[in-house]
C-alpha positions in Angstrom: 13.8 -43.8 21.5 16.2 -46.2 19.7 13.7 -49.1 20.1 10.9 -46.8 18.8 13.0 -45.9 15.7 13.8 -49.5 15.1 10.1 -50.5 15.3 9.1 -47.7 13.0 11.7 -48.9 10.5 10.3 -52.4 10.8 6.8 -51.0 10.3 8.0 -49.4 7.1 9.9 -52.5 5.8 8.8 -54.1 2.5 7.9 -57.3 4.2 4.9 -55.7 5.7 3.6 -54.3 2.4 0.9 -56.7 1.1 -1.0 -54.1 -0.9 0.0 -52.5 -4.1 1.8 -49.2 -3.7 -0.4 -46.2 -4.3 1.3 -43.2 -5.7 -0.5 -39.8 -5.8 -0.7 -38.2 -9.2 0.9 -35.0 -8.0 4.1 -37.0 -6.8 5.3 -38.6 -10.1 8.3 -40.9 -10.0 8.6 -40.9 -6.2 8.2 -44.1 -4.1 5.5 -44.0 -1.4 5.3 -46.4 1.5 1.9 -48.0 2.2 0.6 -48.9 5.7 -2.1 -51.5 5.4 -4.4 -52.4 8.2 -2.4 -55.6 9.0 0.7 -53.5 9.7 -1.2 -51.3 12.1 -2.5 -54.4 13.9 0.9 -56.0 14.1 2.2 -53.0 15.9 -0.5 -51.8 18.3 1.8 -49.1 19.8 1.7 -47.3 16.5 -2.0 -46.8 16.9 -1.4 -44.4 19.8 -1.5 -40.8 18.6 1.6 -39.8 20.6 3.8 -42.3 18.7 2.4 -41.2 15.3 2.9 -37.5 16.2 6.5 -38.2 17.5 7.3 -40.0 14.2 6.0 -37.2 12.1 7.9 -34.6 14.1 11.1 -36.6 13.7 10.5 -36.8 10.0 9.9 -33.1 9.8 13.5 -32.5 10.9 15.3 -35.4 9.1 13.4 -35.7 5.7 13.2 -33.4 2.7 10.1 -31.4 2.1 8.8 -33.6 -0.8 9.2 -36.8 1.3 7.5 -35.4 4.3 4.5 -34.4 2.2 4.1 -37.8 0.6 4.3 -39.4 4.0 1.6 -37.2 5.2 -0.6 -38.2 2.2 -0.4 -41.8 3.2 -1.0 -41.1 6.9 -4.1 -39.1 6.0 -5.3 -41.9 3.8 -4.6 -44.9 6.0 -5.1 -43.8 9.6 -8.6 -43.3 11.2 -9.8 -39.9 12.4 -9.4 -41.1 16.0 -5.6 -41.1 15.6 -5.4 -38.2 13.1 -7.1 -35.7 15.4 -4.0 -35.6 17.7 -1.7 -34.6 14.9 -4.0 -32.1 13.3 -3.1 -29.0 15.5 0.6 -29.7 15.1 0.2 -30.2 11.3 -1.7 -26.9 10.9 0.9 -25.0 12.9 3.8 -26.6 11.0 2.2 -25.4 7.7 1.0 -21.9 8.6 3.4 -21.1 11.4 2.7 -20.3 15.1 0.2 -17.6 16.1 3.0 -15.7 17.9 5.0 -15.5 14.7 8.0 -17.4 16.0 7.6 -20.5 13.8 7.3 -19.6 10.1 6.0 -22.9 8.9 6.1 -23.4 5.1 6.4 -19.7 4.6 3.7 -19.6 1.9 3.9 -15.8 1.6 7.4 -16.1 0.1 7.0 -19.3 -1.8 7.0 -18.7 -5.5 6.8 -21.1 -8.5 9.5 -19.4 -10.5 12.0 -19.5 -7.6 11.2 -22.9 -6.0 9.0 -24.8 -8.6 9.2 -28.2 -6.9 8.3 -27.0 -3.4 5.7 -24.7 -4.8 3.9 -27.4 -6.8 3.9 -29.8 -3.9 2.6 -27.3 -1.4 -0.1 -26.1 -3.7 -1.3 -29.6 -4.5 -1.3 -30.6 -0.8 -3.2 -27.5 0.3 -5.6 -27.4 -2.6 -9.4 -27.3 -1.7 -9.6 -30.8 -3.1 -6.2 -31.9 -1.9 -5.0 -34.2 1.0 -5.1 -31.5 3.7 -8.7 -30.7 3.1 -9.5 -34.5 3.0 -8.0 -34.6 6.5 -10.3 -31.7 7.5 -13.4 -33.4 6.3 -12.3 -36.7 7.8 -12.1 -35.1 11.2 -15.3 -33.1 10.5 -17.3 -36.2 10.2 -16.5 -37.2 13.8 -17.4 -33.8 15.3 -13.9 -33.1 16.8 -13.2 -29.8 18.5 -9.9 -27.9 18.8 -9.1 -25.1 21.2 -8.1 -21.8 19.7 -6.8 -19.1 22.1 -8.9 -15.9 22.2 -5.8 -13.8 22.8 -4.8 -14.1 19.2 -8.1 -12.9 17.8 -8.4 -9.3 16.4 -8.5 -6.5 19.0 -12.2 -5.7 19.1 -13.2 -9.3 19.2 -10.7 -10.2 21.9 -11.8 -7.2 24.0 -15.4 -8.0 23.6 -15.0 -11.7 24.7 -12.7 -10.7 27.6 -15.4 -8.3 28.7 -18.0 -11.2 28.6 -19.8 -9.6 25.7 -20.8 -11.9 22.8 -19.5 -10.5 19.5 -22.1 -9.7 16.8 -20.6 -12.2 14.3 -22.3 -15.7 14.5 -18.8 -17.1 14.0 -18.2 -17.0 17.7 -21.6 -18.1 19.0 -21.6 -21.1 21.3 -17.8 -21.5 20.9 -16.4 -19.6 23.9 -14.9 -21.9 26.5 -13.9 -20.6 30.0 -10.8 -22.0 31.6 -11.1 -24.7 34.1 -9.9 -24.2 37.7 -6.3 -23.1 37.4 -6.5 -22.8 33.6 -5.1 -19.8 31.7 -7.0 -17.7 29.2 -10.2 -18.1 27.1 -10.5 -20.4 24.2 -12.8 -21.0 21.3 -14.0 -24.6 20.6 -13.7 -24.8 16.8 -14.5 -27.6 14.4 -11.7 -28.7 12.1 -12.7 -26.6 9.1 -12.9 -23.4 11.3 -9.6 -24.2 13.0 -7.8 -24.7 9.7 -9.3 -21.5 8.2 -8.5 -19.5 11.4 -4.8 -20.4 11.1 -4.7 -19.9 7.3 -6.3 -16.4 7.6 -4.2 -15.2 10.6 -0.9 -16.3 9.0 -1.2 -13.3 6.7 -1.0 -11.0 9.8 1.0 -13.0 12.4 3.8 -14.1 10.1 6.4 -11.3 9.4 8.2 -11.3 6.1 11.8 -12.6 6.2 14.7 -10.4 5.5 15.4 -10.1 1.7 11.7 -10.8 0.8 10.6 -7.2 0.5 10.7 -7.2 -3.3 8.6 -10.4 -3.8 5.5 -9.9 -5.9 2.5 -10.7 -3.8 0.3 -12.0 -6.6 3.0 -14.7 -7.5 3.1 -16.1 -4.0 1.6 -19.4 -2.9 -0.5 -17.8 -0.2 -2.1 -15.3 -2.6 -2.9 -18.0 -5.1 -4.4 -20.3 -2.4 -6.7 -17.5 -1.2 -7.9 -17.2 -4.8 -8.4 -21.0 -5.1 -10.4 -21.2 -1.8 -12.6 -18.2 -2.8 -13.3 -19.8 -6.2 -14.0 -23.2 -4.6 -16.2 -22.2 -1.7 -17.8 -19.0 -3.2 -18.5 -20.2 -6.7 -19.5 -17.7 -9.4 -20.9 -20.5 -11.7 -23.5 -23.1 -10.8 -26.0 -23.1 -8.0 -24.4 -25.6 -5.7 -20.9 -26.0 -4.1 -18.5 -28.7 -5.3 -19.2 -32.1 -3.7 -17.2 -32.9 -0.5 -14.1 -35.0 -1.1 -14.1 -38.4 0.4 -11.7 -41.3 0.8 -11.9 -44.0 -1.9 -14.6 -46.5 -1.1 -15.8 -44.7 2.0 -19.0 -42.8 2.7 -19.2 -39.1 2.2 -18.3 -37.3 5.4 -21.2 -35.3 6.9 -21.0 -31.5 7.0 -19.9 -29.7 10.1 -22.5 -29.4 12.9 -24.1 -26.0 12.8 -25.0 -23.9 15.7 -28.7 -24.5 16.6 -31.1 -21.9 15.4 -31.5 -19.3 18.1 -34.5 -16.9 18.0 -34.1 -13.2 18.7 -36.0 -13.6 22.0 -33.1 -15.5 23.4 -31.0 -12.3 23.3 -33.7 -10.0 24.4 -33.4 -6.3 25.3 -31.5 -7.1 28.5 -27.9 -8.1 28.3 -27.1 -11.6 29.2 -23.5 -12.2 30.4 -21.5 -14.9 28.9 -20.9 -16.2 32.4 -24.6 -17.2 32.5 -24.6 -18.5 28.9 -22.4 -21.5 29.0 -21.1 -23.2 25.8 -23.6 -25.8 24.8 -22.7 -28.9 22.8 -23.4 -28.4 19.1 -25.8 -31.0 17.8 -24.9 -33.0 14.7 -28.0 -32.0 12.8 -29.1 -28.4 12.2 -32.6 -27.3 12.6 -32.5 -26.0 9.0 -31.1 -28.8 6.7 -30.8 -26.3 3.8 -28.0 -24.5 5.6 -25.8 -27.7 5.1 -25.3 -26.5 1.6 -23.5 -23.3 2.4 -22.0 -23.7 5.9 -18.5 -23.8 4.5 -19.1 -20.7 2.4 -20.4 -18.8 5.4 -17.5 -20.0 7.5 -14.9 -19.1 5.0 -16.2 -15.6 4.4 -16.7 -14.8 8.1 -13.2 -16.0 9.0 -11.6 -13.9 6.2 -13.6 -10.8 7.1 -13.0 -11.2 10.8 -9.3 -11.9 10.6 -8.5 -9.4 7.9 -10.9 -6.5 8.4 -12.3 -6.6 12.0 -9.4 -4.8 13.6 -11.3 -1.6 14.3 -14.6 -1.0 16.0 -16.7 2.1 15.8 -15.7 3.1 19.3 -12.0 2.4 18.5 -12.2 4.4 15.3 -13.7 7.4 17.2 -10.8 7.2 19.7 -8.2 7.0 16.9 -9.4 10.5 15.7 -7.4 11.9 18.7 -3.9 12.9 17.7 -2.5 11.3 20.8 -4.1 7.9 20.1 -1.8 5.0 19.4 -2.5 2.6 16.6 -3.4 -0.9 17.7 -3.0 -2.5 14.3 -1.2 -1.4 11.1 -2.0 -3.3 7.9 0.7 -4.0 5.4 0.6 -3.5 1.6 0.5 -7.3 1.2 -2.5 -7.4 3.6 -4.3 -4.8 1.5 -3.7 -6.6 -1.7 -5.2 -9.8 -0.3 -8.2 -7.9 0.9 -8.6 -6.4 -2.6 -8.6 -10.0 -4.0 -11.4 -10.9 -1.6 -13.5 -7.8 -2.5 -13.1 -8.5 -6.3 -14.2 -12.1 -5.9 -17.2 -11.1 -3.6 -18.4 -8.7 -6.3 -18.2 -11.5 -8.9 -19.9 -13.9 -6.5 -22.7 -11.5 -5.7 -23.1 -10.5 -9.4 -23.5 -14.1 -10.4 -27.1 -14.1 -9.1 -29.8 -14.9 -11.7 -31.5 -11.7 -13.0 -34.9 -12.7 -11.4 -33.2 -13.1 -8.0 -31.4 -9.8 -7.8 -34.3 -7.8 -6.5 -35.2 -8.4 -2.8 -38.8 -8.3 -3.8 -38.4 -11.6 -5.6 -37.1 -13.3 -2.5 -38.9 -16.5 -1.6 -38.3 -19.7 0.3 -37.9 -21.5 -3.0 -34.6 -19.7 -3.6 -31.6 -21.8 -2.9 -29.5 -21.0 0.2 -26.5 -20.3 -2.0 -28.4 -17.7 -4.0 -29.6 -16.1 -0.7 -26.0 -16.0 0.5 -24.9 -14.3 -2.7 -27.4 -11.5 -2.1 -26.4 -11.1 1.6 -22.6 -11.6 1.5 -21.4 -8.0 0.9 -23.9 -5.9 2.9 -24.3 -8.3 5.8 -20.7 -9.5 6.4 -18.3 -7.0 4.7 -19.6 -3.4 4.5 -19.2 -2.1 8.1 -15.8 -3.7 8.8 -14.5 -2.7 5.4 -15.6 0.9 6.0 -13.7 1.2 9.3 -10.7 -0.5 7.8 -10.6 2.0 4.9 -11.2 4.9 7.2 -8.1 3.9 9.3 -6.0 3.4 6.2 -7.0 6.8 4.7 -6.1 8.6 8.0 -3.0 6.8 9.0 -1.3 5.4 5.9 2.0 7.2 5.0 1.9 9.9 2.4 3.8 8.0 -0.2 3.2 5.9 -3.3 2.5 2.7 -1.3 -1.0 4.2 -0.7 -1.8 3.0 -4.3 -2.7 -0.5 -2.9 -5.3 1.0 -0.5 -6.6 3.2 -3.3 -7.1 0.4 -5.7 -8.8 -1.7 -3.0 -11.2 1.1 -2.4 -11.9 1.7 -6.1 -12.5 -2.0 -6.6 -15.2 -2.0 -4.0 -16.8 1.1 -5.5 -17.2 -0.5 -8.9 -19.1 -3.8 -8.7 -20.2 -3.3 -12.3 -16.7 -4.2 -13.4 -17.2 -7.7 -12.1 -20.6 -8.3 -13.5 -20.8 -11.3 -15.9 -22.9 -9.6 -18.6 -21.0 -7.7 -21.3 -23.1 -4.9 -22.7 -22.5 -4.4 -26.4 -22.5 -0.7 -26.9 -21.3 1.5 -29.7 -19.4 4.3 -28.2 -16.8 4.4 -25.5 -18.8 7.0 -23.5 -21.8 4.7 -23.4 -19.6 1.7 -22.5 -18.4 3.6 -19.4 -21.9 4.7 -18.4 -23.0 3.2 -15.0 -26.3 1.5 -15.3 -29.3 2.4 -13.1 -29.4 -1.1 -11.7 -26.4 -0.1 -9.5 -28.2 2.8 -7.9 -29.3 0.7 -4.8 -25.6 -0.3 -4.3 -24.4 3.3 -4.5 -27.1 4.5 -2.1 -26.5 1.7 0.4 -22.8 2.4 0.3 -23.0 6.2 0.3 -20.3 6.8 2.9 -17.9 4.6 0.9 -18.2 7.1 -2.0 -18.6 10.4 -0.2 -16.7 10.4 3.0 -13.8 8.4 1.7 -13.6 10.8 -1.3 -13.3 13.7 1.1 -10.6 11.7 3.0 -8.7 11.2 -0.3 -8.9 15.0 -1.1 -7.3 15.8 2.3 -4.5 13.4 1.4 -4.0 14.7 -2.1 -3.7 18.3 -0.8 -0.7 17.2 1.3 1.2 15.3 -1.4 3.6 16.4 -4.1 1.5 16.2 -7.2 4.6 16.7 -9.4 5.5 13.1 -8.6 4.1 10.8 -11.4 3.0 8.2 -8.8 1.0 10.7 -6.9 -0.4 12.3 -10.1 -1.5 8.8 -11.2 -3.5 8.3 -7.9 -5.4 11.6 -8.4 -6.1 10.6 -12.0 -7.4 7.2 -11.0 -9.9 8.6 -8.4 -11.1 11.4 -10.7 -11.6 8.9 -13.6 -13.6 6.5 -11.5 -15.9 9.2 -10.0 -16.3 10.9 -13.4 -18.0 7.8 -15.0 -21.3 8.9 -16.6 -24.3 8.7 -14.3 -22.2 7.9 -11.2 -22.2 11.4 -9.8 -25.9 11.7 -10.3 -26.4 8.4 -8.4 -24.3 9.8 -5.5 -26.3 13.1 -5.5 -29.5 11.1 -5.4 -28.3 9.1 -2.4 -27.3 12.3 -0.6 -30.8 13.8 -1.3 -32.4 10.7 0.1 -30.3 11.0 3.3 -30.9 14.7 3.7 -34.7 14.3 3.3 -36.6 15.2 6.5 -37.0 12.1 8.5 -40.3 11.1 9.9 -39.6 8.1 12.2 -36.1 6.8 12.3 -35.5 4.3 15.2 -32.8 5.5 17.5 -29.6 3.6 17.2 -29.1 1.6 20.4 -25.9 0.3 21.8 -24.9 -3.1 20.4 -25.3 -4.7 23.9 -29.0 -4.0 23.8 -29.8 -4.9 20.2 -30.4 -8.3 18.6 -27.4 -9.5 16.7 -27.6 -9.4 12.9 -27.5 -13.2 12.7 -27.8 -16.2 14.8 -26.3 -19.5 14.0 -26.9 -19.0 10.3 -28.1 -16.0 8.5 -30.9 -18.0 6.9 -32.7 -18.5 10.2 -33.1 -14.7 10.7 -33.4 -13.2 7.2 -34.9 -9.8 7.8 -37.9 -8.5 5.8 -37.1 -6.5 2.7 -36.9 -2.8 3.2 -38.4 -0.9 0.3 -38.0 2.7 1.5 -34.9 4.0 -0.2 -34.5 6.9 2.2 -34.8 4.7 5.2 -32.1 2.3 3.9 -29.7 5.2 3.1 -30.1 6.7 6.6 -29.8 3.3 8.2 -26.6 2.7 6.4 -25.1 6.1 7.5 -26.2 5.8 11.1 -24.9 2.2 11.4 -21.5 3.2 10.2 -21.1 6.6 11.8 -23.5 6.7 14.7 -26.9 8.3 15.2 -25.4 11.8 15.9 -23.0 11.9 13.0 -22.4 15.1 11.1 -22.6 14.4 7.4 -20.7 16.6 4.9 -22.4 16.4 1.4 -19.9 15.5 -1.3 -21.4 18.1 -3.6 -21.8 20.8 -0.9 -19.8 24.0 -0.6 -17.2 22.6 1.8 -16.1 19.8 -0.4 -16.3 22.1 -3.5 -13.8 24.4 -1.8 -11.4 21.4 -1.3 -11.9 20.5 -5.0 -11.0 24.0 -6.0 -7.8 23.9 -3.9 -6.9 20.6 -5.5 -7.5 22.1 -8.9 -5.1 24.9 -8.0 -2.4 22.5 -6.9 -2.9 20.5 -10.1 -2.3 23.6 -12.2 0.7 24.5 -10.1 2.1 21.0 -10.3 1.8 21.0 -14.1 3.8 24.3 -14.4 6.3 23.1 -11.9 6.9 19.8 -13.8 7.5 21.9 -17.0 9.9 24.2 -15.1 11.9 21.3 -13.8 12.0 19.7 -17.2 13.2 22.9 -18.8 15.8 23.5 -16.1 17.1 19.9 -16.4 17.3 20.3 -20.2 19.2 23.6 -19.9 21.6 22.3 -17.3 22.3 19.2 -19.4 22.8 21.1 -22.6 25.1 23.6 -20.9 27.5 21.1 -19.3 31.1 21.1 -20.6 32.6 17.8 -21.6 34.6 17.5 -18.4 31.5 17.5 -16.3 30.7 14.0 -17.5 34.0 13.0 -15.8 32.8 14.5 -12.5 35.2 17.5 -12.5 32.8 20.2 -13.3 31.7 22.6 -10.6 28.3 22.1 -9.2 25.5 24.7 -9.1 26.0 26.5 -5.8 23.0 28.8 -6.3 20.3 26.2 -5.5 17.7 24.6 -7.6 14.2 23.0 -7.3 13.6 20.4 -4.7 14.5 16.9 -5.5 11.8 14.9 -7.2 11.4 11.6 -8.9 11.1 13.5 -12.1 14.9 14.1 -11.9 15.5 10.4 -11.9 13.0 9.4 -14.7 13.4 12.2 -17.2 11.2 13.6 -19.9 9.0 10.6 -20.1 7.9 11.1 -16.5 7.2 14.8 -17.2 4.9 13.8 -20.1 3.1 11.2 -17.9 2.6 13.6 -15.1 1.3 16.2 -17.4 -1.2 13.7 -19.0 -2.4 12.4 -15.6 -2.9 15.9 -14.2 -4.5 17.2 -17.3 -7.1 14.4 -17.4 -7.7 14.5 -13.6 -8.4 18.2 -13.9 -10.8 17.6 -16.8 -12.6 14.9 -14.8 -12.9 17.1 -11.7 -14.4 19.9 -13.8 -17.0 17.4 -15.2 -18.0 16.2 -11.8 -18.2 19.5 -10.0 -19.0 21.6 -13.1 -16.0 23.9 -12.9 -15.7 26.5 -15.7 -12.6 27.7 -17.5 -13.1 31.1 -16.0 -12.9 29.6 -12.5 -9.7 27.7 -13.3 -8.1 30.9 -14.8 -9.0 32.9 -11.7 -7.5 30.2 -9.4 -4.3 30.2 -11.4 -3.9 33.9 -11.1 -4.8 33.8 -7.4 -1.8 31.5 -6.7 0.5 33.7 -8.6 1.7 31.1 -11.1 2.1 33.6 -13.9 5.6 34.6 -14.9 7.0 38.1 -14.4 8.2 40.4 -17.1 11.7 38.8 -17.3 10.1 35.3 -17.8 11.3 34.1 -14.3 9.3 32.8 -11.4 8.3 35.2 -8.8 9.5 35.0 -5.2 7.7 32.8 -2.8 4.7 34.4 -1.1 5.9 36.7 1.7 4.7 39.5 3.9 6.9 42.4 5.1 7.7 42.1 8.9 9.9 44.0 11.3 12.9 42.0 10.3 12.2 41.8 6.6 10.2 39.4 4.5 8.5 36.6 6.3 7.2 33.5 4.5 3.4 32.9 4.6 2.0 29.3 4.9 1.5 29.5 1.1 5.1 30.5 0.6 6.4 27.6 2.7 4.2 25.3 0.7 5.7 26.7 -2.6 9.2 26.2 -1.4 8.7 22.7 0.0 7.1 21.5 -3.3 9.5 23.4 -5.5 6.9 25.7 -6.9 9.0 28.9 -6.2 12.4 29.7 -4.8 14.7 32.5 -3.9 17.7 33.0 -6.2 20.6 32.4 -3.9 24.0 33.5 -5.0 27.3 33.7 -3.1 28.2 37.4 -2.7 31.1 37.3 -0.2 34.9 37.2 -0.8 35.5 34.8 -3.6 38.8 33.7 -1.9 36.9 32.8 1.3 34.3 30.6 -0.3 33.9 27.1 1.2 36.1 24.5 -0.4 34.1 22.7 -3.2 33.9 19.0 -3.9 35.8 19.6 -7.1 38.8 21.2 -5.3 41.8 19.7 -3.4 41.4 21.0 0.1 45.0 21.0 1.2 46.2 22.5 -2.1 43.6 25.3 -1.9 44.8 26.2 1.6 48.4 26.3 0.5 47.6 28.5 -2.6 45.6 30.9 -0.4 48.5 31.4 2.0 50.9 31.9 -1.0 48.6 34.4 -2.8 48.0 36.3 0.5 51.7 36.7 1.1 52.3 37.9 -2.4 49.4 40.4 -2.1 50.7 41.8 1.2 54.3 42.1 -0.2 53.4 43.7 -3.5 50.2 45.6 -2.7 51.6 49.0 -3.6 53.2 48.1 -7.0 50.0 46.2 -8.0 47.9 49.2 -7.2 50.2 51.5 -9.2 50.1 49.2 -12.2 46.3 49.0 -12.2 46.0 52.8 -12.0 47.8 53.3 -15.2 45.6 54.4 -18.2 47.7 52.5 -20.9 47.5 49.0 -22.2 49.7 47.7 -19.3 47.2 49.1 -16.8 44.3 47.4 -18.6 46.2 44.1 -18.7 46.9 44.2 -15.0 43.3 45.2 -14.1 42.0 42.2 -16.1 44.1 39.8 -14.0 44.2 41.5 -10.6 40.7 42.8 -10.0 37.4 40.9 -9.9 35.3 41.5 -13.0 32.1 43.5 -12.5 32.9 44.2 -8.9 31.9 47.8 -9.1 28.5 46.9 -10.5 27.7 44.0 -8.2 25.0 44.7 -5.5 23.4 42.6 -2.8 20.4 40.6 -3.9 18.7 40.5 -0.5 15.0 41.1 -0.9 15.0 43.2 2.3 17.4 45.9 1.2 18.9 45.5 -2.2 22.0 47.5 -2.8 21.8 49.3 0.6 24.6 47.5 2.4 27.9 49.2 2.2 30.7 47.2 0.7 34.3 47.3 1.8 36.5 48.2 -1.2 39.0 45.7 -2.3 42.3 46.6 -4.0 44.1 44.6 -6.7 45.2 41.1 -5.7 46.4 37.9 -7.1 44.3 34.7 -6.9 45.9 31.3 -7.4 42.9 29.3 -6.2 42.1 28.1 -9.7 45.3 25.9 -9.5 43.6 23.8 -6.8 40.8 22.6 -9.0 40.8 19.0 -10.3 39.6 20.3 -13.6 42.6 22.7 -14.0 45.1 20.0 -13.0 43.5 17.4 -15.3 43.6 19.9 -18.2 47.3 20.5 -17.6 48.0 16.8 -17.5 46.1 16.3 -20.7 48.1 19.1 -22.3 51.5 17.6 -21.3 50.3 14.1 -22.4 49.3 15.4 -25.9 52.7 17.3 -26.1 54.6 14.1 -25.3 52.9 12.4 -28.2 54.6 15.0 -30.5 58.0 14.6 -28.7 57.7 17.9 -26.9 59.3 18.0 -23.5 57.8 19.3 -20.3 59.7 22.6 -20.3 58.9 23.6 -24.0 55.3 22.5 -23.3 55.1 24.8 -20.3 56.5 27.7 -22.3 54.0 27.1 -25.1 51.1 27.1 -22.6 52.4 30.4 -21.1 52.7 32.0 -24.5 49.3 30.8 -25.5 47.7 32.2 -22.3 49.4 35.5 -22.9 47.9 35.8 -26.4 44.5 34.9 -24.9 44.9 37.5 -22.1 45.9 40.2 -24.6 42.9 39.5 -26.7 40.5 39.5 -23.7 42.0 42.7 -22.5 41.4 44.5 -25.8 37.8 43.1 -25.9 37.1 44.3 -22.3 38.4 47.8 -23.0 36.4 48.1 -26.2 33.2 47.0 -24.4 33.8 49.6 -21.7 34.2 52.4 -24.4 31.0 51.2 -26.1 29.0 51.5 -22.8 30.4 55.0 -22.2 
């Protein structure tokens, strides 16, 4: 190893550099070594891939990041593909991390420009679609190299299908499965360099777990998110009719595109299943039967890889199994994963909407249309729709009932509104007209009917289980209601439902996927289906393909969903009143606090309050936002489902949200049972969400109350023993004094008896005032001296007195005298109020 290091050092020495040093533009002011052809010939051992790989591995440990990248740039430029193919798998893994998540690689998901600007800039330039790494991919692509990718790391449905010797529907896997040799372990896919690179890039979003301390990183600022956007813009262009030219090395020929899978007719699959054991992997020829597909093979591959790796984690059979409450989830997406998928969907809408107006309609399809334009028309319905639907169904049914669902919600709403990403900007006069959905989108709505209707029902079921008083939850309800209330959208959905519910004449039975021809063969161009003009047939085909032939469809504007909408309207009305009640209660409690409460010495409310809510943390501004969101959401729901004011008033009264005569909330909904009042399910819901509550008040012996947080526990116990001893010793004299009818008797009763004790009654809703109370005689209570507030008040009084040169003893006498005057005045007022009531 020492000899090898010495030879590598000699190989890099200036004496071997006969050519002018070439410095990449994205590495300013950094020296870069050059390896001319003469140096490689002078050291034949360096032409062996193992030595090159060993040298790069050693540099990855000993050199800084910037130096490693500039070395890689020179290696990619100067070494031939024969030697570079050995380092390619290691380099891809060192960048994106290992498939098992042990190696994190460059950690692109946490790399941000504002945190690490130098490393961020270098990584982005190196991995750019026109950067050095992609040049390496194209260099290897020209030689038709293949790299093994383990099937065990593919998404669950794909892995299970291949392991069962069933070919997946996606053409991405056709003619790529390799069976292990004798003694080999596992199945592999034989991928070309571009596929291999994109497989690792896409899977790193799932396999790489975020490092500790990176939970608060903004996804849209990370290198990975921005690279996804760059790859989409490069390989799925929204402007122009051709892809950017392939990058090539200076002075060399353009590398040829990747070899495509030979065109395979439908007859080769047949109606009888052919096992993969009988269909061996054939060598892919360098020239495709359809030269036009060379233009878009990278676009096809990129889209298929992203969809398969990010969305194809649930099959129809798996989704149906997950409906069981005992089913275990096989894959749980993260919020970052959902945000990246949303980016993909938004770009796909812009990509599809960039079609020329005369090429939008399938009736204008002809062989003269460019392959890229054909691909734009087929990208969403052929590659994305089914897998996205199952992905969203899983998220709607299994995502936690918290504010993080907003990411899933926005992804769904982005897919539902392709008109937001259309290039044309309609100049319209009013806001209402500007929001009107054009009739040109009716085919999209009809062919994605379940995306609108069934997922809307799924959202309703979630909304009915969330706390709508929370501003974040109220915002989600508002967003969905606003999108679905866009003018003309509800009518399009109703039209789609009418087409689906029309009596069907001849609808082919849905066969199992093992006995049907795949959607595509090597390329979708070779098996483009004839245009279907029957709108009813297309809607039914869409529903049956996503839900199965025997699915039970629930109309969005039918009575069942309308009942759910009415329940949601009830909860919205309740939540608005609850938010207002919480706001009023917080305002009253804040206004009524004494000055010492801000120091933490004021007693807390022991009688209970509304349930905790994020309104308590964000104040009046959140109450205002919640009220606005819910008010507009209710308005939009009334527009969509034609709810009248009379219906809303009736719903409000049915829930009992009106106030009673005293202006206080009624008790939670209860029924009278054998043991008293029993909460109904509605009553439990009202308590959990803070809509109603019982007024709980301590009614036992005030001396035996639990020790409060604002009291000194040991001092309270000592004072209780002292007062108990005094009460036992002087019980008779205190009773005699309190029984007197003169001023002295009134003075003693004011201090030795609990005020209002005779008028107090039990507040139990079962039997108010029925329980017999044990009479209590006069007694002395010293518990007030154990309060932090009392002791602090005394200390402040002595401190102020010391400022006026008054000693402790005179100060104590003044305090006693002042209290006696206060007690005399209160005694006279109490007696006068009693005479007034008599």
